[in-house]
C-alpha positions as a LaTeX table, in Angstrom:
\begin{tabular}{lrrr}
\hline
Residue & $x$ (\AA) & $y$ (\AA) & $z$ (\AA) \\
\hline
Met1 & 2.16 & 28.20 & 0.37 \\
Ile2 & 5.68 & 27.99 & $-1.08$ \\
Lys3 & 6.01 & 24.69 & 0.80 \\
Ala4 & 2.79 & 23.51 & $-0.84$ \\
Trp5 & 4.28 & 24.29 & $-4.27$ \\
Ile6 & 7.50 & 22.35 & $-3.54$ \\
Phe7 & 5.52 & 19.42 & $-2.13$ \\
Cys8 & 3.23 & 19.37 & $-5.18$ \\
Trp9 & 5.99 & 19.38 & $-7.75$ \\
Cys10 & 7.97 & 16.65 & $-5.97$ \\
Leu11 & 4.95 & 14.38 & $-5.94$ \\
Val12 & 3.93 & 15.23 & $-9.49$ \\
Ile13 & 7.38 & 14.11 & $-10.68$ \\
Leu14 & 6.94 & 10.81 & $-8.83$ \\
Leu15 & 3.45 & 10.28 & $-10.25$ \\
Val16 & 4.18 & 11.20 & $-13.88$ \\
Pro17 & 4.33 & 7.52 & $-14.97$ \\
Ile18 & 0.79 & 7.00 & $-13.65$ \\
Ser19 & $-0.63$ & 10.11 & $-15.30$ \\
Ala20 & 0.94 & 9.12 & $-18.60$ \\
Gln21 & $-1.26$ & 6.04 & $-18.86$ \\
Thr22 & $-4.94$ & 5.41 & $-18.46$ \\
Val23 & $-6.54$ & 3.01 & $-15.99$ \\
Thr24 & $-7.92$ & $-0.01$ & $-17.82$ \\
Val25 & $-11.40$ & $-1.12$ & $-16.76$ \\
Asn26 & $-13.55$ & $-3.84$ & $-18.30$ \\
Ser27 & $-16.44$ & $-6.01$ & $-17.19$ \\
Phe28 & $-18.53$ & $-9.11$ & $-17.72$ \\
Glu29 & $-21.66$ & $-10.57$ & $-16.14$ \\
Leu30 & $-22.31$ & $-14.00$ & $-14.66$ \\
Pro31 & $-25.49$ & $-15.91$ & $-15.60$ \\
Asn32 & $-26.92$ & $-15.14$ & $-12.14$ \\
Gly33 & $-26.69$ & $-11.40$ & $-12.84$ \\
Leu34 & $-23.58$ & $-10.54$ & $-10.81$ \\
Lys35 & $-21.62$ & $-7.81$ & $-12.60$ \\
Val36 & $-17.85$ & $-8.26$ & $-12.40$ \\
Ile37 & $-15.54$ & $-5.29$ & $-13.04$ \\
Leu38 & $-11.81$ & $-5.78$ & $-13.56$ \\
Ser39 & $-8.99$ & $-3.23$ & $-13.41$ \\
Pro40 & $-5.64$ & $-4.98$ & $-13.96$ \\
Ser41 & $-2.28$ & $-3.58$ & $-12.81$ \\
Asn42 & 0.54 & $-5.98$ & $-13.51$ \\
Asp43 & 3.21 & $-3.66$ & $-12.10$ \\
Met44 & 2.34 & $-4.63$ & $-8.51$ \\
Gln45 & 2.20 & $-7.84$ & $-6.49$ \\
Ala46 & $-1.14$ & $-7.27$ & $-4.74$ \\
Ala47 & $-4.82$ & $-7.46$ & $-5.59$ \\
Ala48 & $-8.01$ & $-6.10$ & $-4.07$ \\
Val49 & $-11.35$ & $-7.91$ & $-4.12$ \\
Cys50 & $-14.21$ & $-5.52$ & $-3.45$ \\
Val51 & $-17.91$ & $-6.27$ & $-3.01$ \\
Tyr52 & $-19.68$ & $-3.01$ & $-3.77$ \\
His53 & $-23.35$ & $-2.80$ & $-2.73$ \\
Met54 & $-25.20$ & $-0.16$ & $-4.77$ \\
Gln55 & $-27.42$ & 0.76 & $-1.87$ \\
Gly56 & $-26.94$ & 2.07 & 1.63 \\
Ala57 & $-28.72$ & 3.80 & 4.47 \\
Arg58 & $-30.72$ & 6.04 & 2.10 \\
Asn59 & $-32.59$ & 2.95 & 0.83 \\
Glu60 & $-33.90$ & 1.92 & 4.25 \\
Pro61 & $-37.60$ & 2.14 & 5.18 \\
Ala62 & $-38.32$ & 5.02 & 7.56 \\
Asp63 & $-39.27$ & 2.63 & 10.38 \\
Ser64 & $-36.03$ & 0.64 & 10.05 \\
Arg65 & $-33.32$ & 3.28 & 9.89 \\
Gly66 & $-29.97$ & 1.99 & 11.07 \\
Ile67 & $-30.22$ & $-1.55$ & 9.63 \\
Ser68 & $-27.51$ & $-1.00$ & 7.00 \\
Tyr69 & $-25.19$ & 0.49 & 9.62 \\
Leu70 & $-25.73$ & $-2.65$ & 11.70 \\
Tyr71 & $-24.67$ & $-4.86$ & 8.76 \\
Gln72 & $-21.29$ & $-3.11$ & 8.82 \\
Tyr73 & $-20.56$ & $-5.06$ & 12.02 \\
Leu74 & $-22.50$ & $-8.25$ & 11.34 \\
Met75 & $-20.48$ & $-8.78$ & 8.14 \\
Phe76 & $-17.54$ & $-9.96$ & 10.26 \\
Asp77 & $-19.55$ & $-12.29$ & 12.52 \\
Gly78 & $-18.98$ & $-15.45$ & 10.54 \\
Asn79 & $-21.12$ & $-17.73$ & 8.40 \\
Glu80 & $-21.83$ & $-21.44$ & 7.91 \\
Asn81 & $-18.14$ & $-22.26$ & 7.40 \\
Leu82 & $-16.36$ & $-19.56$ & 9.41 \\
Glu83 & $-16.44$ & $-18.47$ & 13.04 \\
Pro84 & $-16.66$ & $-14.75$ & 13.96 \\
Tyr85 & $-13.63$ & $-12.79$ & 12.71 \\
Asp86 & $-12.04$ & $-15.86$ & 11.05 \\
His87 & $-12.47$ & $-13.88$ & 7.83 \\
Val88 & $-10.15$ & $-11.18$ & 9.17 \\
Leu89 & $-7.65$ & $-13.66$ & 10.61 \\
Phe90 & $-7.34$ & $-15.56$ & 7.32 \\
Val91 & $-6.43$ & $-12.42$ & 5.40 \\
Asn92 & $-4.19$ & $-10.92$ & 8.09 \\
Lys93 & $-2.11$ & $-14.11$ & 8.27 \\
Met94 & $-1.35$ & $-13.70$ & 4.56 \\
Gly95 & $-0.20$ & $-10.12$ & 5.11 \\
Gly96 & $-3.42$ & $-8.64$ & 3.78 \\
Ile97 & $-6.01$ & $-6.26$ & 5.18 \\
Val98 & $-9.79$ & $-6.43$ & 5.46 \\
Ser99 & $-12.11$ & $-3.48$ & 5.73 \\
Gly100 & $-15.63$ & $-2.33$ & 5.05 \\
Arg101 & $-18.03$ & 0.50 & 5.61 \\
Val102 & $-21.65$ & 1.42 & 5.03 \\
Asn103 & $-22.55$ & 4.88 & 3.77 \\
Tyr104 & $-25.81$ & 6.52 & 2.69 \\
Asp105 & $-25.38$ & 5.74 & $-1.02$ \\
Asn106 & $-23.48$ & 2.45 & $-0.93$ \\
Ala107 & $-21.69$ & $-0.15$ & 1.15 \\
Val108 & $-18.21$ & $-1.50$ & 0.42 \\
Phe109 & $-16.35$ & $-4.54$ & 1.77 \\
Tyr110 & $-12.93$ & $-5.56$ & 0.51 \\
Glu111 & $-9.74$ & $-7.54$ & 1.01 \\
Thr112 & $-6.31$ & $-6.44$ & $-0.20$ \\
Leu113 & $-3.81$ & $-9.29$ & $-0.20$ \\
Pro114 & $-0.89$ & $-10.85$ & $-2.12$ \\
Ala115 & $-1.91$ & $-11.45$ & $-5.72$ \\
Gln116 & $-1.34$ & $-15.21$ & $-5.55$ \\
Glu117 & $-3.94$ & $-15.49$ & $-2.75$ \\
Ile118 & $-6.78$ & $-13.86$ & $-4.67$ \\
Asn119 & $-8.89$ & $-17.04$ & $-4.62$ \\
Val120 & $-8.97$ & $-16.90$ & $-0.82$ \\
Ala121 & $-10.60$ & $-13.47$ & $-0.97$ \\
Leu122 & $-13.10$ & $-14.69$ & $-3.59$ \\
Trp123 & $-14.02$ & $-17.65$ & $-1.37$ \\
Leu124 & $-14.40$ & $-15.46$ & 1.74 \\
Glu125 & $-16.65$ & $-12.93$ & 0.00 \\
Ser126 & $-18.81$ & $-15.62$ & $-1.62$ \\
Glu127 & $-19.29$ & $-17.29$ & 1.78 \\
Arg128 & $-20.38$ & $-14.00$ & 3.28 \\
Leu129 & $-22.93$ & $-13.43$ & 0.52 \\
Lys130 & $-24.31$ & $-16.98$ & 0.72 \\
Ser131 & $-24.56$ & $-17.65$ & 4.44 \\
Leu132 & $-23.89$ & $-14.67$ & 6.71 \\
Arg133 & $-24.53$ & $-15.52$ & 10.35 \\
Leu134 & $-27.52$ & $-13.51$ & 11.55 \\
Gln135 & $-28.32$ & $-15.14$ & 14.86 \\
Asp136 & $-30.27$ & $-13.32$ & 17.56 \\
Ala137 & $-27.31$ & $-13.26$ & 19.97 \\
Asn138 & $-25.01$ & $-11.64$ & 17.38 \\
Ile139 & $-27.60$ & $-9.09$ & 16.31 \\
Asp140 & $-28.51$ & $-8.13$ & 19.88 \\
Tyr141 & $-24.84$ & $-7.76$ & 20.82 \\
His142 & $-24.11$ & $-5.33$ & 18.00 \\
Lys143 & $-27.33$ & $-3.36$ & 18.53 \\
Asn144 & $-26.33$ & $-2.78$ & 22.15 \\
Gln145 & $-22.75$ & $-1.95$ & 21.19 \\
Ile146 & $-23.90$ & 0.69 & 18.70 \\
Phe147 & $-26.38$ & 2.16 & 21.17 \\
Asn148 & $-23.80$ & 2.38 & 23.96 \\
Arg149 & $-21.08$ & 3.86 & 21.76 \\
Ile150 & $-23.28$ & 6.54 & 20.20 \\
Asn151 & $-24.94$ & 7.30 & 23.53 \\
Arg152 & $-21.54$ & 7.86 & 25.16 \\
Leu153 & $-20.57$ & 10.21 & 22.35 \\
Trp154 & $-23.86$ & 12.07 & 22.70 \\
Glu155 & $-23.40$ & 12.50 & 26.44 \\
Ser156 & $-19.70$ & 13.38 & 26.42 \\
Ser157 & $-18.99$ & 15.35 & 23.24 \\
Gln158 & $-20.45$ & 18.78 & 22.53 \\
Asn159 & $-18.65$ & 18.68 & 19.17 \\
Phe160 & $-20.52$ & 15.49 & 18.20 \\
Lys161 & $-23.86$ & 17.01 & 19.25 \\
Ala162 & $-23.17$ & 20.24 & 17.39 \\
Gln163 & $-22.05$ & 18.62 & 14.14 \\
Thr164 & $-24.99$ & 16.17 & 14.21 \\
Trp165 & $-27.42$ & 19.07 & 14.61 \\
Val166 & $-25.80$ & 21.10 & 11.82 \\
Ser167 & $-25.83$ & 18.12 & 9.46 \\
Ser168 & $-29.52$ & 17.45 & 10.10 \\
Lys169 & $-30.37$ & 21.06 & 9.23 \\
Val170 & $-28.18$ & 21.19 & 6.12 \\
Phe171 & $-29.77$ & 17.99 & 4.75 \\
Glu172 & $-33.31$ & 18.63 & 5.99 \\
Gly173 & $-35.82$ & 16.98 & 3.66 \\
Ser174 & $-33.21$ & 14.86 & 1.86 \\
Ala175 & $-32.10$ & 11.23 & 2.06 \\
Tyr176 & $-29.15$ & 12.35 & 4.21 \\
Glu177 & $-31.13$ & 14.08 & 6.97 \\
Tyr178 & $-30.88$ & 11.26 & 9.54 \\
Pro179 & $-27.68$ & 9.78 & 11.04 \\
Leu180 & $-26.33$ & 6.55 & 9.54 \\
Tyr181 & $-27.12$ & 4.73 & 12.78 \\
Gly182 & $-30.78$ & 5.78 & 12.54 \\
Asp183 & $-32.91$ & 6.68 & 15.55 \\
Leu184 & $-30.86$ & 5.92 & 18.65 \\
Asn185 & $-34.01$ & 5.36 & 20.72 \\
Arg186 & $-35.21$ & 2.67 & 18.30 \\
Ile187 & $-32.06$ & 0.84 & 17.31 \\
Arg188 & $-32.10$ & $-1.65$ & 20.20 \\
Phe189 & $-35.73$ & $-2.50$ & 19.50 \\
Leu190 & $-35.47$ & $-3.18$ & 15.78 \\
Ser191 & $-36.98$ & $-6.59$ & 15.05 \\
Asn192 & $-34.30$ & $-9.22$ & 14.41 \\
Asp193 & $-36.60$ & $-10.90$ & 11.91 \\
Arg194 & $-36.88$ & $-7.58$ & 10.09 \\
Ile195 & $-33.09$ & $-7.32$ & 10.04 \\
Arg196 & $-32.78$ & $-10.81$ & 8.54 \\
Glu197 & $-35.52$ & $-10.10$ & 6.01 \\
Asn198 & $-33.92$ & $-6.84$ & 4.90 \\
Tyr199 & $-30.56$ & $-8.55$ & 4.41 \\
Gln200 & $-32.06$ & $-10.48$ & 1.49 \\
Lys201 & $-32.46$ & $-7.12$ & $-0.27$ \\
Phe202 & $-29.06$ & $-5.86$ & 0.86 \\
Gln203 & $-27.21$ & $-8.88$ & $-0.58$ \\
Asn204 & $-29.31$ & $-9.02$ & $-3.77$ \\
Leu205 & $-26.80$ & $-9.83$ & $-6.55$ \\
Ala206 & $-28.56$ & $-7.44$ & $-8.91$ \\
Asn207 & $-27.49$ & $-4.62$ & $-6.55$ \\
Ile208 & $-23.88$ & $-5.75$ & $-6.22$ \\
Leu209 & $-20.68$ & $-5.16$ & $-8.16$ \\
Leu210 & $-17.71$ & $-7.49$ & $-7.74$ \\
Ile211 & $-14.72$ & $-5.23$ & $-8.43$ \\
Ile212 & $-11.18$ & $-6.63$ & $-8.65$ \\
Ala213 & $-8.09$ & $-4.48$ & $-9.10$ \\
Gly214 & $-4.39$ & $-5.27$ & $-9.12$ \\
Lys215 & $-2.34$ & $-8.16$ & $-10.45$ \\
Phe216 & $-4.11$ & $-11.29$ & $-11.67$ \\
Asp217 & $-4.14$ & $-13.87$ & $-14.43$ \\
Ile218 & $-7.43$ & $-13.32$ & $-16.23$ \\
Asn219 & $-8.07$ & $-17.00$ & $-16.97$ \\
Glu220 & $-7.35$ & $-18.12$ & $-13.42$ \\
Leu221 & $-9.43$ & $-15.25$ & $-12.07$ \\
Arg222 & $-12.46$ & $-16.08$ & $-14.22$ \\
Ala223 & $-12.22$ & $-19.71$ & $-13.12$ \\
Gly224 & $-12.18$ & $-18.62$ & $-9.46$ \\
Ile225 & $-15.11$ & $-16.25$ & $-9.90$ \\
Asn226 & $-17.17$ & $-18.95$ & $-11.61$ \\
Lys227 & $-16.27$ & $-21.48$ & $-8.93$ \\
Phe228 & $-17.28$ & $-19.33$ & $-5.97$ \\
Phe229 & $-20.01$ & $-17.03$ & $-7.27$ \\
Gln230 & $-21.95$ & $-18.62$ & $-10.11$ \\
Asn231 & $-24.01$ & $-20.86$ & $-7.78$ \\
Ile232 & $-25.29$ & $-17.94$ & $-5.69$ \\
Pro233 & $-29.02$ & $-17.51$ & $-6.47$ \\
Pro234 & $-29.77$ & $-14.61$ & $-8.82$ \\
Gly235 & $-31.26$ & $-11.46$ & $-7.38$ \\
Arg236 & $-34.34$ & $-9.63$ & $-8.48$ \\
Lys237 & $-33.46$ & $-6.79$ & $-10.82$ \\
Pro238 & $-34.52$ & $-3.54$ & $-9.12$ \\
Ala239 & $-35.65$ & $-0.43$ & $-10.92$ \\
Asn240 & $-32.63$ & 1.56 & $-12.03$ \\
Pro241 & $-32.04$ & 4.25 & $-9.38$ \\
Val242 & $-32.35$ & 7.74 & $-10.73$ \\
Phe243 & $-29.86$ & 10.07 & $-9.09$ \\
Ser244 & $-30.50$ & 13.78 & $-9.21$ \\
Ala245 & $-28.88$ & 16.71 & $-7.46$ \\
His246 & $-30.98$ & 17.57 & $-4.41$ \\
Asn247 & $-32.07$ & 21.20 & $-4.45$ \\
Gln248 & $-31.07$ & 22.23 & $-0.94$ \\
Arg249 & $-33.17$ & 25.05 & 0.43 \\
Lys250 & $-31.34$ & 28.37 & 0.50 \\
Ser251 & $-32.24$ & 29.81 & 3.88 \\
Phe252 & $-29.68$ & 31.08 & 6.39 \\
Leu253 & $-30.06$ & 29.44 & 9.79 \\
Leu254 & $-28.31$ & 30.68 & 12.93 \\
Lys255 & $-28.50$ & 29.04 & 16.34 \\
Asn256 & $-26.76$ & 29.78 & 19.66 \\
Trp257 & $-26.11$ & 27.20 & 22.37 \\
Met258 & $-24.99$ & 28.25 & 25.85 \\
Ile259 & $-23.13$ & 25.45 & 27.69 \\
Ala260 & $-22.01$ & 25.78 & 31.31 \\
Gly261 & $-18.37$ & 24.87 & 31.92 \\
Leu262 & $-17.38$ & 24.84 & 28.24 \\
Lys263 & $-13.59$ & 25.21 & 27.98 \\
Arg264 & $-13.47$ & 26.45 & 24.38 \\
Asn265 & $-16.06$ & 28.48 & 22.52 \\
Phe266 & $-16.64$ & 27.26 & 18.98 \\
Val267 & $-18.69$ & 27.83 & 15.87 \\
Val268 & $-19.73$ & 25.20 & 13.34 \\
Tyr269 & $-20.48$ & 26.22 & 9.75 \\
Gly270 & $-22.48$ & 23.81 & 7.62 \\
Ile271 & $-22.13$ & 24.94 & 4.00 \\
Lys272 & $-24.52$ & 23.33 & 1.53 \\
Ala273 & $-22.43$ & 21.90 & $-1.29$ \\
Pro274 & $-23.19$ & 20.40 & $-4.73$ \\
Ala275 & $-24.00$ & 16.75 & $-5.33$ \\
Lys276 & $-21.24$ & 14.40 & $-6.41$ \\
Ile277 & $-23.21$ & 13.71 & $-9.60$ \\
Gly278 & $-23.40$ & 17.45 & $-10.33$ \\
Tyr279 & $-21.18$ & 19.32 & $-12.76$ \\
Asn280 & $-20.21$ & 21.87 & $-10.08$ \\
Phe281 & $-18.91$ & 19.27 & $-7.64$ \\
Met282 & $-15.31$ & 19.47 & $-8.86$ \\
Tyr283 & $-15.29$ & 23.28 & $-8.68$ \\
Phe284 & $-16.57$ & 23.24 & $-5.10$ \\
Asp285 & $-14.04$ & 20.54 & $-4.26$ \\
Phe286 & $-11.35$ & 22.97 & $-5.44$ \\
Leu287 & $-12.71$ & 25.54 & $-2.95$ \\
Arg288 & $-12.60$ & 22.92 & $-0.20$ \\
Tyr289 & $-8.94$ & 22.18 & $-0.97$ \\
Tyr290 & $-8.12$ & 25.88 & $-1.15$ \\
Leu291 & $-9.77$ & 26.74 & 2.17 \\
Thr292 & $-9.23$ & 23.71 & 4.37 \\
Asp293 & $-6.58$ & 21.30 & 3.06 \\
Pro294 & $-3.66$ & 21.47 & 5.56 \\
Arg295 & $-1.13$ & 21.33 & 2.70 \\
Phe296 & $-2.40$ & 24.69 & 1.46 \\
Ala297 & $-4.09$ & 26.00 & 4.63 \\
Arg298 & $-5.69$ & 29.22 & 3.38 \\
Leu299 & $-7.98$ & 29.54 & 6.42 \\
Asp300 & $-5.13$ & 28.93 & 8.83 \\
His301 & $-3.08$ & 31.54 & 6.96 \\
Ile302 & $-5.67$ & 34.31 & 7.10 \\
Leu303 & $-6.92$ & 33.58 & 10.63 \\
Asn304 & $-3.75$ & 32.66 & 12.51 \\
Ile305 & $-0.86$ & 34.14 & 10.54 \\
Val306 & $-2.34$ & 37.33 & 9.09 \\
Asn307 & $-4.78$ & 38.14 & 11.91 \\
Glu308 & $-3.00$ & 36.29 & 14.77 \\
Leu309 & $-6.25$ & 34.98 & 16.27 \\
Asp310 & $-4.83$ & 31.70 & 17.62 \\
Val311 & $-7.88$ & 29.62 & 16.70 \\
Glu312 & $-8.13$ & 25.90 & 15.97 \\
Ile313 & $-9.68$ & 24.97 & 12.61 \\
Glu314 & $-11.23$ & 21.61 & 11.77 \\
Ser315 & $-13.15$ & 20.61 & 8.68 \\
Ser316 & $-14.91$ & 17.66 & 7.09 \\
Phe317 & $-16.74$ & 16.94 & 3.84 \\
Thr318 & $-19.54$ & 14.43 & 3.29 \\
Asp319 & $-18.84$ & 13.25 & $-0.30$ \\
Tyr320 & $-22.43$ & 12.08 & $-1.03$ \\
Met321 & $-23.99$ & 11.51 & $-4.44$ \\
Glu322 & $-27.07$ & 13.80 & $-4.32$ \\
Ala323 & $-26.11$ & 16.58 & $-1.88$ \\
Asn324 & $-23.14$ & 17.53 & 0.27 \\
Cys325 & $-21.99$ & 19.58 & 3.22 \\
Leu326 & $-18.66$ & 21.22 & 3.99 \\
Thr327 & $-18.33$ & 21.56 & 7.76 \\
Ile328 & $-15.87$ & 24.09 & 9.18 \\
Gln329 & $-15.40$ & 24.33 & 12.94 \\
Ile330 & $-13.42$ & 27.15 & 14.55 \\
Ser331 & $-12.66$ & 27.06 & 18.27 \\
Thr332 & $-10.80$ & 29.16 & 20.83 \\
Ser333 & $-10.88$ & 29.90 & 24.55 \\
Lys334 & $-11.24$ & 33.64 & 23.81 \\
Arg335 & $-14.70$ & 34.55 & 22.59 \\
Ile336 & $-13.56$ & 37.86 & 21.12 \\
Asn337 & $-11.11$ & 35.99 & 18.88 \\
Leu338 & $-13.92$ & 33.71 & 17.75 \\
Glu339 & $-16.09$ & 36.69 & 16.75 \\
Lys340 & $-13.16$ & 38.21 & 14.83 \\
Ala341 & $-12.55$ & 34.89 & 13.09 \\
Lys342 & $-16.20$ & 34.71 & 11.99 \\
Tyr343 & $-15.94$ & 38.21 & 10.53 \\
Val344 & $-12.71$ & 37.41 & 8.66 \\
Leu345 & $-14.21$ & 34.18 & 7.30 \\
Glu346 & $-17.29$ & 36.00 & 6.00 \\
Lys347 & $-15.07$ & 38.52 & 4.21 \\
Glu348 & $-12.98$ & 35.71 & 2.70 \\
Phe349 & $-16.11$ & 34.04 & 1.33 \\
Gln350 & $-17.23$ & 37.33 & $-0.21$ \\
Ala351 & $-13.80$ & 37.92 & $-1.75$ \\
Leu352 & $-13.77$ & 34.47 & $-3.35$ \\
Gly353 & $-17.04$ & 35.28 & $-5.09$ \\
Ser354 & $-15.83$ & 38.61 & $-6.46$ \\
Asn355 & $-12.08$ & 38.27 & $-7.07$ \\
Pro356 & $-10.34$ & 35.53 & $-9.08$ \\
Ile357 & $-7.77$ & 33.35 & $-7.31$ \\
Ser358 & $-4.18$ & 34.06 & $-8.37$ \\
Asn359 & $-2.57$ & 31.92 & $-11.06$ \\
Ser360 & 0.02 & 30.56 & $-8.63$ \\
Asp361 & $-2.68$ & 29.48 & $-6.16$ \\
Met362 & $-4.73$ & 27.94 & $-8.98$ \\
Lys363 & $-1.74$ & 25.85 & $-10.09$ \\
Ala364 & $-0.88$ & 24.78 & $-6.53$ \\
Val365 & $-4.40$ & 23.63 & $-5.66$ \\
Arg366 & $-4.94$ & 21.93 & $-9.03$ \\
Ser367 & $-1.67$ & 20.06 & $-8.47$ \\
Leu368 & $-2.80$ & 18.91 & $-5.02$ \\
Met369 & $-6.09$ & 17.65 & $-6.45$ \\
Glu370 & $-4.31$ & 15.83 & $-9.27$ \\
Ile371 & $-1.83$ & 14.27 & $-6.85$ \\
Asp372 & $-4.65$ & 12.92 & $-4.68$ \\
Phe373 & $-6.51$ & 11.62 & $-7.72$ \\
Leu374 & $-3.44$ & 9.79 & $-9.02$ \\
Lys375 & $-2.61$ & 8.45 & $-5.56$ \\
Ser376 & $-6.13$ & 7.01 & $-5.37$ \\
Met377 & $-5.35$ & 5.00 & $-8.51$ \\
Ile378 & $-2.31$ & 3.48 & $-6.78$ \\
Ser379 & $-4.40$ & 2.50 & $-3.77$ \\
Leu380 & $-6.32$ & $-0.56$ & $-4.96$ \\
Glu381 & $-9.11$ & $-0.01$ & $-2.43$ \\
Glu382 & $-9.59$ & 3.60 & $-3.52$ \\
Arg383 & $-9.55$ & 2.62 & $-7.17$ \\
Cys384 & $-12.28$ & 0.02 & $-6.57$ \\
Leu385 & $-14.37$ & 2.58 & $-4.72$ \\
Arg386 & $-14.04$ & 5.19 & $-7.48$ \\
Ile387 & $-14.89$ & 2.64 & $-10.18$ \\
Gly388 & $-17.96$ & 1.51 & $-8.24$ \\
Glu389 & $-19.20$ & 5.03 & $-7.52$ \\
Phe390 & $-18.75$ & 6.19 & $-11.10$ \\
Phe391 & $-20.62$ & 3.16 & $-12.44$ \\
Gln392 & $-23.39$ & 3.58 & $-9.87$ \\
Met393 & $-23.88$ & 7.26 & $-10.70$ \\
Phe394 & $-23.38$ & 7.27 & $-14.47$ \\
Gly395 & $-23.46$ & 3.65 & $-15.65$ \\
Glu396 & $-19.97$ & 4.04 & $-17.14$ \\
Leu397 & $-16.67$ & 2.34 & $-16.36$ \\
Asn398 & $-13.83$ & 4.39 & $-17.82$ \\
Phe399 & $-13.75$ & 7.46 & $-15.62$ \\
Phe400 & $-10.00$ & 8.10 & $-15.38$ \\
Asp401 & $-9.43$ & 10.21 & $-18.51$ \\
Val402 & $-12.69$ & 12.14 & $-18.09$ \\
Gln403 & $-11.93$ & 13.11 & $-14.49$ \\
Leu404 & $-8.31$ & 14.03 & $-15.16$ \\
Lys405 & $-9.13$ & 16.22 & $-18.17$ \\
Arg406 & $-11.85$ & 18.09 & $-16.27$ \\
Leu407 & $-9.56$ & 18.63 & $-13.31$ \\
Arg408 & $-6.79$ & 20.09 & $-15.47$ \\
Lys409 & $-9.20$ & 22.51 & $-17.16$ \\
Ile410 & $-10.49$ & 24.20 & $-13.99$ \\
Thr411 & $-10.19$ & 27.98 & $-14.30$ \\
Ser412 & $-10.30$ & 30.83 & $-11.81$ \\
Phe413 & $-13.61$ & 31.90 & $-13.36$ \\
Asp414 & $-15.11$ & 28.46 & $-12.58$ \\
Ile415 & $-14.01$ & 28.81 & $-8.96$ \\
Met416 & $-15.32$ & 32.36 & $-8.62$ \\
Glu417 & $-18.74$ & 31.31 & $-9.98$ \\
Ser418 & $-18.84$ & 28.36 & $-7.60$ \\
Ala419 & $-18.00$ & 30.62 & $-4.65$ \\
Lys420 & $-20.78$ & 33.03 & $-5.67$ \\
Lys421 & $-23.27$ & 30.17 & $-5.71$ \\
Tyr422 & $-22.25$ & 28.13 & $-2.68$ \\
Leu423 & $-20.41$ & 30.38 & $-0.20$ \\
Leu424 & $-23.17$ & 32.95 & 0.13 \\
Lys425 & $-24.75$ & 33.41 & 3.56 \\
Glu426 & $-28.13$ & 32.00 & 2.51 \\
Asn427 & $-26.39$ & 28.67 & 1.90 \\
Gln428 & $-25.13$ & 28.28 & 5.47 \\
Val429 & $-26.24$ & 26.74 & 8.74 \\
Val430 & $-24.27$ & 28.32 & 11.60 \\
Leu431 & $-24.20$ & 27.08 & 15.18 \\
Asn432 & $-22.43$ & 29.15 & 17.86 \\
Val433 & $-21.55$ & 27.22 & 21.02 \\
Tyr434 & $-20.55$ & 29.52 & 23.89 \\
Asn435 & $-19.51$ & 29.09 & 27.51 \\
Lys436 & $-22.45$ & 30.05 & 29.71 \\
\hline
\end{tabular}
C-alpha cells in the first residue's frame, strides 16, 4: 500500500496541468438532425472521430437478440466504395488506429489518427453510415464465426460458463439479463432481411452523436463535416429514452457445481451494484478500487499476505447505465483454502459496512480514481466515450468539473454507507465450482 501511495503521488504530479484546466465541450446540429460534439485539445497532434450510437443490445426485440453484436463485425466489411477492411488499412497506413464495440447501452466506433488527416476519418465514417455492405455472404460468415467462437468457449471454459450464469442471475428481469450475443441457438438462424431492416434503426441519425476530440481547425472541420454528413438522410426522432436505476431484487442465491477433473476449485461472487446514472455509483466504484484494483490490492493483501491462503483473485465490473455487477472470482487447488478465503471475504465485507476506512487509505484510493479519470481525458477515445455516455444519460455536455468535484469530496462515511447497502449477503449471487 506504501507503493500505491508513491505511485499515486508521482502520477498526480505529472497530471497536475490537466487537472488545473477544464475540458472544453461544445456542440452544434446539422439540418439532418445529426448532433456534433467537439472537444478541442490543441496541445496534441492527433484527433479522434467517434460515431456514438445511443442504443445497443438492450434496444433489440426479444426475438432478435444478438443483432447489435453482429453489427460490431459487419461494420468493417466494406461499403459501396470500400472493400472489406479497407477502412482499417487506410487508417493504419497513416499511423492511426480503428476500433469499435457494441454494448448493452450504446455502440461506439472511432478512428484516432494524425490531426491533419481528420477528413479521411470523416469520409470513412460517413461512407459506413450511408452504404454499409450487408450482403448475405458477409452476414452468414459472421453469424457462423460468432456461433463457433462462443460455442468453443462454452464447451472449453468452466470460468466462462460460471460467469455467464452468475451474470444472468444478478441481472434477472433487467435489460442486461441476456448475453450480448443473444441466444446462441438462434443466432445462425436470424433472418438476414431482419438484420438489414434493423440496421436502418441502428444507423438512424437521430440516435447518433458525432464526437470529435483532439487538435483541429474549427472552420476546416465544419467544412469537412458538412461535406461528408449533411447529405445523409435525416432519421426519425425517437422518444427520449428514460433511464432509471433498476431495482435489483435483494435475494441471496447460492449454487454449487460439481465438475469431474477440475484442476482448481473456484467461487464466483456476483455483487449487485448501483446504476451508472445513480448517485451511489461513484461510492461503489471507490469500493471496487479499494477491494480489487491491483495497484491497491486489498483483497490480495488480506487473503494472501495476512492469511497466507495462496489463492488467485480475478475481478470484473460491468459499467452499465441502469444496473451493474461486480464479479469477484477466487480460485485455488486446495478446497480448504477456498473455504477460508470465503469466510475472510465475508468478514471484510461486514467490516467495511461498520468501520470507516482509514484516512491514508481514503487518500490513496481517491488519488487512484482521480489519476484514472484524468488519464481518460488524455486518451481521446476515452474522452469521446465519456462525453457520449454523459450526454446520453443526462443530456449535458460539460461533465469534467462535476465529476472531479464529486470524486474529491468522497468521505469515509459515504463509503461505509455504500458498503452497508451493497456488500450485504442478500445482494450477492454466489456460485461454488468444486472438483467432483
